[in-house]
N, C-alpha and C positions, 0 to 999 in steps of 0.2 A: 260580884255586884258592880255595876257600872255607875260611876259618879259623874253627874253633869254639873259644869260650872255655870250657875245661873247668873245672868247679867242683870245688874240692878240699874234700870234706866234712870233712876232718880239720883244716882251718884256720879260725880265727875270722875272720869277715868284717870285723871291726872293727880288729883289731890284726895279723892275719896269723900269729899264733902257733898252736901245736897246741891244739885245743879240748878234748881229752881226753874226747870224747863217748863214752858207753857205751850209747846208746839201743839199738843193734843187739844188744847183749849182754843187754838187759832190765834193766840197773841202771846208771843214770847219775847223776852228781852233781846234774844239773839237776832230778831228781825231788824233791830235798830243798831246793831254793833257788829262790825266786821270781825270775823274770826279768821286770822291769818292761816294760810295753808301750812306754813311751817309748824304751827301749833297743832293743827288737825292731824298732821303726820305723826305726832307723838302719841296718838291714841293707839293702843294695842290693836293689831290687825283684826282679831276676833270680835272687837267691840265697835269697829268703824261702821258708821251708819245706823248704829243701834243705841248709842248713848251720846249725851251732850256734855261738852266741857262747861264748867261753871263760869259765871261772869267774872269772879275774882281772878281765876287763872288767865282769862282773856285779857283783863285789864292789866294784870301784872306783866304778862308777856308783852303787851303793847307798850307799856311804860319803859321796859328794859330795851325794847327795840329803838326807842327814841333817843336814849342816852348815848 
């Protein structure tokens, strides 16, 4: 029996929490916040372009980059 790993588009690939993505509604928080390439590169290859990082992970990454 073949098992497929289903990707949950609603979960952040980094922390597993709800990502609150609103892209399908045409208005997402990510339209107003830069998501650094260094953070996007942390998304597992099989999930890239399919799931969104949550706002909390983006904000935490950005605050650590400033320090």
